[in-house]
SEDO-974157 format. One record per residue: residue in three letters; y, x, z of N, C-alpha, C in turn. Coordinates in steps of 0.05 Angstrom, whole numbers, plus 5000, padded with zeros to 4 digits. Each point is the difference from the previous one (the first is absolute). Layout:
# SEDO-974157
ALAYXZYXZYXZ...
This chain:
# SEDO-974157
UNK551590920955504250174989501249944999UNK502050055007503149954999500849984965UNK501949794997500850024978501950285000UNK500750134980502550144991502649914984UNK500850205024503549784996502550114986UNK500949944981501450204969502550095019UNK500850174998502250155012502249724986UNK502550125012503249784988501150204979UNK500350185004502050224990498850034969UNK501249964980499650114978499450224989UNK500350094982500050254988501249954978UNK501050044977500450184972498450294988UNK498349984985498250124994503350134978UNK499750384993502249964978496950174991UNK499150084999498350074978496849955000UNK499150164984495849884995500050035031UNK496949904988497550025029499650405010UNK502249985005500050365010497850065033UNK498450165002498849925012498249855004UNK498749934991499049705004500949885014UNK502449874989500949825023501750045027UNK498850225003500650015018502850065010UNK501050005034503250075008502650024985UNK499949704984502450014983501649845011UNK502650155005501949875017502949934965UNK501549915016502449884970501349905013UNK502449864985501849755011498949665003UNK501049875014499349855020499549684973UNK498949884996499549884975501949755011UNK500749894981501849784992499049755000UNK499849815024498249724983501449834992UNK501850204980500649784977500450024983UNK498550355002498850144962499149924977UNK501550014989498849884981498850014968UNK499750345014498650144968497749914989UNK499850094979498249884991498049975003UNK496449834995498750085010498550214981UNK496850345008499850084993498549884979UNK499850164972499049894979496450235000UNK498049965007498850264999496750044996UNK500350234998498150044985497850295013UNK501750225006500250154996499650175030UNK498350165013501050055028501350185005UNK502150044975502150124996502749925012UNK499849694990501849725018499549945031UNK498050104995499049985036503249895018UNK500750234997501750075023502349765002UNK501349994976501049784983499949735022UNK495950024993500949725018500049955032UNK500050255013500550025018502749935025UNK499649785016503550065012499350045024UNK498350155020500150145012497050065009UNK499250245005498250085011499750225035UNK501749895011500950105025497650055020UNK500750115028497749855022497850194997UNK497649945013498150055001497150134976UNK500050175008498750144972496949965004UNK498249974975497350015008498650274977UNK498350215014499150274989497749824997UNK497750074993496550074985498550145023UNK501850195021497550065022500749935024UNK502349774996500849855022498049624990UNK500450054977497249764996498150075003UNK499150205002496950014996498150064980UNK502749964972498149994974499550324997UNK499049984966499650184985501850094982UNK501350215002501049924963497750084982UNK501249984971499249974972502149854983UNK498250074978502250004964500449724998UNK502249895006500649644988499050014972UNK500150104988498650044967498049954989UNK497950125022497449975005499049725020UNK501049975019499849745018500149694988UNK497949905012500649694997500249815017UNK502749854983501949865018499349725001UNK499549885023499949714995502649935019UNK500749674983502849804999497849765009UNK501949935017499049805009503049694999UNK499949924987501449754995500949685019UNK500850015005500549745022499049724985UNK501649924976500649775000499549934969UNK499149824987500949884973502150194979UNK498849974982502050234988502449794984UNK499549795006502049734995503150055008UNK500850075017501750155008500950234983UNK502749954989500950294995500250225023UNK501549935020499550405010497649975006UNK497849835003497350155000498750134970UNK501649884977498550154967502450195001UNK502549975016501550284991499250235017UNK499050065017497950145025498750084995UNK497149874995497950054983500550084973UNK501249964980500850204985501350235001UNK500650095012502750325007497250085019UNK498149865023498150215006498650134975UNK498749774975497650064974502450214991UNK501749974998501650234972500650265008UNK499650015038500950245012497150104991UNK497649885012497250184999500050074968UNK501249874979498549974979501250354987UNK503050025009502150185006498550194992UNK499250045029499550365009496749925004UNK499449924981496650004993497349985017UNK501449735026499050035024497649824995UNK498349935012497049785003501249905017UNK500049614997501449785015498949804991UNK497749945034499049805009501649765010UNK498549774987503649825003498049825021UNK501449745010497849755009503949805011UNK499349814989501849825015499049715019UNK500149955012499949865022499949734997UNK502349934981500649695000500649845018UNK501750125002501949845043496250035014UNK499350085001497949975035499950225004UNK501149995016498650255026497550095003UNK498049855013498050124992498650024981UNK502149934970497750234987501350294987UNK503150025006501250275006498650095025UNK498550015027498750204999497950034993UNK499549864977496049875002501050364966UNK502449784982500350244983500550344998UNK501449975038500150364997498350145022UNK498149875007497150125012498950074970UNK499649734976499550194980500650224977UNK502349985014500950224972499650245020UNK498950035029498850255018499449964985UNK497749855004497049994993499750184967UNK501749954978500150134973501550284993UNK500450105030500950134999503150104996UNK501149835013503050125005501050265023UNK501250114988500950305016502849915023UNK501449864971502249855015500649824996UNK501949745014500649785010502449914996UNK501949864965501749845015499449824995UNK501449865028498749705007503449775006UNK499049784984503049824999499349875027UNK500550055026498349755020501049664985UNK497749775005502049645001500150035033UNK498850095021500450055024500650205017UNK501849935020499950325009498350085029UNK498649735005498450035017496649934986UNK498850165016496749924989498650254981UNK501150295013499450234973497750215020UNK499249865020499250165018497250094982UNK497749854994498950054982499550284971UNK502449934998500850214971500650165006UNK501150045023500550255018499150205012UNK498049905006498050105009498050104993UNK499249874970498550124980502150294973UNK501450005007502550204990501350115018UNK499349975023499850305024498250224988UNK497349784999496350215008498750144975UNK503049884982499850154970501650264998UNK502149895023501950244990502149894978UNK500949654977501149954986502550025014UNK502450044978503249895003500349824996UNK501249845021500949744992503750014995UNK500049854980503649974998500449704989UNK502649955022499649654998503049874980UNK499949984988502049824985501349695001UNK502050005002502449814998499149905037UNK498449875002499049935031498850145021UNK500450035025498950175017498549955016UNK497850085009497949985010500150185030UNK498549755022500750155034498050095006UNK501650245007498150194982502250175008UNK498550315012500850255006500250224982UNK502650074988501150224974499050255012UNK497250114980500550324999497249825014UNK498649835006497850025029498449774978UNK501349744997497849814979500550004963UNK503450034998500150114975502950154995UNK499950214983500950135001504349934994UNK500549794985502849985000500049704987UNK502349895007500749764979503150054991UNK499249854969502750014985500749694997UNK502349964993500249735001502749974994UNK500949795015502349954996502349965031UNK502450045009501149895016499649765018UNK498349744999501049845003500949805012UNK500950135021502149945021503550014982UNK499750294992502050084988501749764972UNK496849814981499449854990501049725006UNK499649985025501149725014502050045019UNK501750164995502250035011502350074973UNK499050054972500949954978501149684992UNK497449955000499749694980502149905025UNK499650015027502849905011502350024994UNK500750204994502250154981501349774981UNK497550064984501249744980499649735000UNK499049875020500849705011502250005006UNK501050155014502950005029500950064970UNK501050094980502049974984499149754983UNK498049854989498549744979501749905011UNK500349915031501249805018501750035025UNK501650264988501350045014500849905041UNK497050125000498950065027500849725010UNK499549794990499049745016499449754985UNK498649935034498449724979496750005012UNK497949824993497350015008498650194972UNK498350085012498350124984496550125004UNK498850004989496349984997499050245003UNK498450095005498050234996497149884998UNK499950104974497149964983498450345016UNK498749955015498650235010497650124981UNK499550294997497249994991497950035010UNK497450054992496549945013501450105020UNK498949975033499950035034497950284981UNK499050145026497750215004500950254984UNK502450034997501150274990503550065003UNK500050325009502350105005502049944969UNK499849894981501949914981502249765020UNK498649835002500949824996501949945033UNK498650155022501650045020502850184998UNK499350174982502150125007501849944982UNK499249894978503449884985500949715013UNK498749875007500949795021501950185022UNK499650205013500150125029503850154983UNK499450174984502549954978501849864998UNK499049744990502149764987501149925020UNK499349935024500449875025502350125008UNK498550255009502950255022502549994996UNK499249924957502050264987502349605009UNK498649754989501349794997502149775038UNK498050195016501450085027501550045002UNK500450324996502750225002501349914978UNK500249874979501750104984500649654988UNK498749815009500349784990500049705015UNK501149995027499349825018499849734984UNK501949974992499749714985498349914970UNK498450184997497250024992497549815009UNK500049775003497749865021497450054986UNK497750095013497149934990499049905017UNK500349764981498949635013497249984986UNK498050214986497850084991499350074988UNK495950095010498850204999497949854990UNK498250234969497149865008499150274973UNK497149975007499150294974500349814979UNK499350084979499450074973498750184992UNK498149995011496550304999502750074978UNK501350084989500650174973499649964980UNK499949714994498749854976501849814999UNK500350044968501749814986499549675007UNK498249934990499049695004500150025044UNK499650185015501649735025502250045005UNK501350324982503050045011500649684990UNK498949864979501549824984500549695031UNK495650074998500449695013501550035033UNK501150285011500649975024502350024996UNK501350014983502349994988501649725001UNK497749864979500249534998499949945029UNK498450125022500849975016503150035018UNK500450194990502250115022502549924985UNK500249864976500949744993502149635007UNK496850085003499449605010501650115045UNK499350245003500150015031502350145003UNK501550114984502650185008502549874970UNK500149754991501750034971501250215020UNK502149985009502850244995498850215009UNK498150044999499250344985502450204983UNK500350205006502450134990499550194977UNK496650225024499550164978496450055009UNK499250214983497150114998499750165006UNK499350155017499050345003496150004994UNK499750074978496250065004499550194997UNK498150065013499350375002499050024978UNK499149964988499650174960501149604984UNK499450244976501149894979498949704986UNK497150065001497649694994500349765018UNK500950135031501749675004502749935000UNK501450174993501950004991500749754975UNK498950184992499449784961498249695010UNK498550065012498149765010503649825015UNK501550125011503349855006500849954992UNK499450114971502750014978498249724997UNK498049854983498349814992500549875021UNK499750005019500549695015502149895005UNK503750214993501049944996500849904972UNK499150064981500549944978498249675002UNK498749985002497749675006502749885020UNK500350105024502249785009502449924985UNK499950154980503450014986502350084999UNK500150195020499850155009502050184972UNK503250055009501050274965500550265022UNK499550154975499050225008502150195021UNK499850155032501650035002501449825037UNK498849734988500649795033499050105012UNK497750175002498450015032500050344986UNK501350255019499750244996497750135007UNK498750194987496850184998500450255001UNK499050105014499850324999497450045000UNK498450194989497850085008499550274993UNK497450045005499250314999496949954985UNK501850364978495550064989501850154970UNK501749894983501750044972497950054981UNK498749705004499349854972500549944975UNK499350094967502449854991500149755004UNK498849795003501549764996501949995023UNK499550085023501349965021503350084992UNK499750214988502550224987501749864981UNK497449814979501749744993501049875001UNK499349905028500149665025502950255004UNK500850125008502950144998502649854979UNK497750224980502049944967500149654988UNK498649835013500049704997501849945019UNK501449955024500449945019498749955023UNK498149964998498049895021499650145036UNK498550244988500750235037502750194990UNK501450105028501450194999499050165003UNK498750225007499050145009498350074996UNK498350224994497150154998501450305010UNK497449935035500650435004497249954989UNK499350294982497650154992498850175032UNK497149884987496950105015500650244979UNK499150235000499450084977496550095001UNK497549894986497550085001500350224981UNK500950184989499250264981498450195011UNK498149935017499550195019497950154988UNK500050054982497550204990501050274995UNK502150155002501350314990500250025032UNK501849835028500650165013496249915021UNK497949864995498549945020498650374985UNK498850064979498950184984501950295013UNK501649994994502450265005498749905024UNK500249925029498950015026497050124998UNK497749884988498350035000500050294988UNK501850084979497150304996503650225022UNK502549965012499550135014499250045028UNK497949775009498749995024497150184992UNK499650004992497950114975498750235012UNK503850104982500050385009500250095017UNK500649745017500250265029503749915012UNK501949914996502549934995500549765013UNK501449955028500349925008502649694988UNK497449764997502249664993501349885015UNK501449955005500749805011498749815010UNK499749835030498949865010500549684996UNK502749944988502249675002502250164968UNK498849794978501550294963500549654997UNK503550024990501949695003498550214964UNK500349704984501449934977502749894992UNK500850104986502849954986499849684990UNK502049795014500749714982502050034993UNK499449824977503949915001499949744991UNK502249874995500949824999501149754981UNK500049824989500849834982501449805011UNK502250004992502449805002500449814976UNK503149904994500449894974501350104990UNK501650325015502350164979497150214989UNK498150024997497750164994497449884984UNK499549745010497649914989500150044973UNK501049864987499449984961500250274992UNK501550235012499750244987498050135022UNK498850025015497150065012497249875000UNK500849834984497449714993497150245002UNK500150144976498950304990498750155017UNK501350015028499050185021497749765020UNK501949814998496549925015497149994989UNK498549795009496650135005499749634998
């Protein structure tokens, strides 16, 4: 199966989830959009979370499923990673809160960062009677067994945060997530500003095997090449999206590249690990510029404390959007195959004032 490629044109949604998030048009989304992240807990707020829902749509007839009443349906939610990560904590909390608000029976499972367990988790959710599935995939590949089981029972699937390499409106209904390429571009813009566009820089890559790492890297590298040829990427190594690995990799970086000027960490946890390594090496706040992606409270506090230059938000509050999409879809309304959630960002100008908006 071929991976689903996200369109590069992004539009701002000026209204709620009209006609089931279908055929939305509007103004071009600014890559420097600093609007506050949506504090959502209701379906009415779902439209405010949407940055774009253009392009192709999917209707229940096209997918081959049957209409049903979401209020009386059983929804299964598969979380991919241990909920020690603030992003996953906020993501799961948002799904549970929206299901509770709507009075929907929700079955949950956590794969504990083990892909084989996630596959068996979802199969178990189906066996327990899940009629709809919301999946936060650990990896993009390897979902064929789950897709076959869901298709056999005509179970609609929505993926959040990470894509799976499968066909939209055939293997799954919609993907809801951030524009990860744009996140990488925005991170590059912040690092260019912090460094003056010159010097040696490093990238702490996310985990291999998912589209988030690939797209955040592409957006960053393409932007640096286009706007700041004086920045030289001299080090790239995976920190596996964890604080511990981010710290150990940065310790190696400091030894091998003592002149490093800046670090782009593809999530906050790795960035916070880099901060720990710099502290351990006796560096002063700001001596090495750091830009991260996520929007966790600890990382935003890192800006206020002078250790981090900027944080690009990756909004984890998928609950309202996911259930609004399922509601529209199960009623027979078309929904976007590719729905982009609105992200904010934090810099020295707003970190202290907006700390309460971080998760």
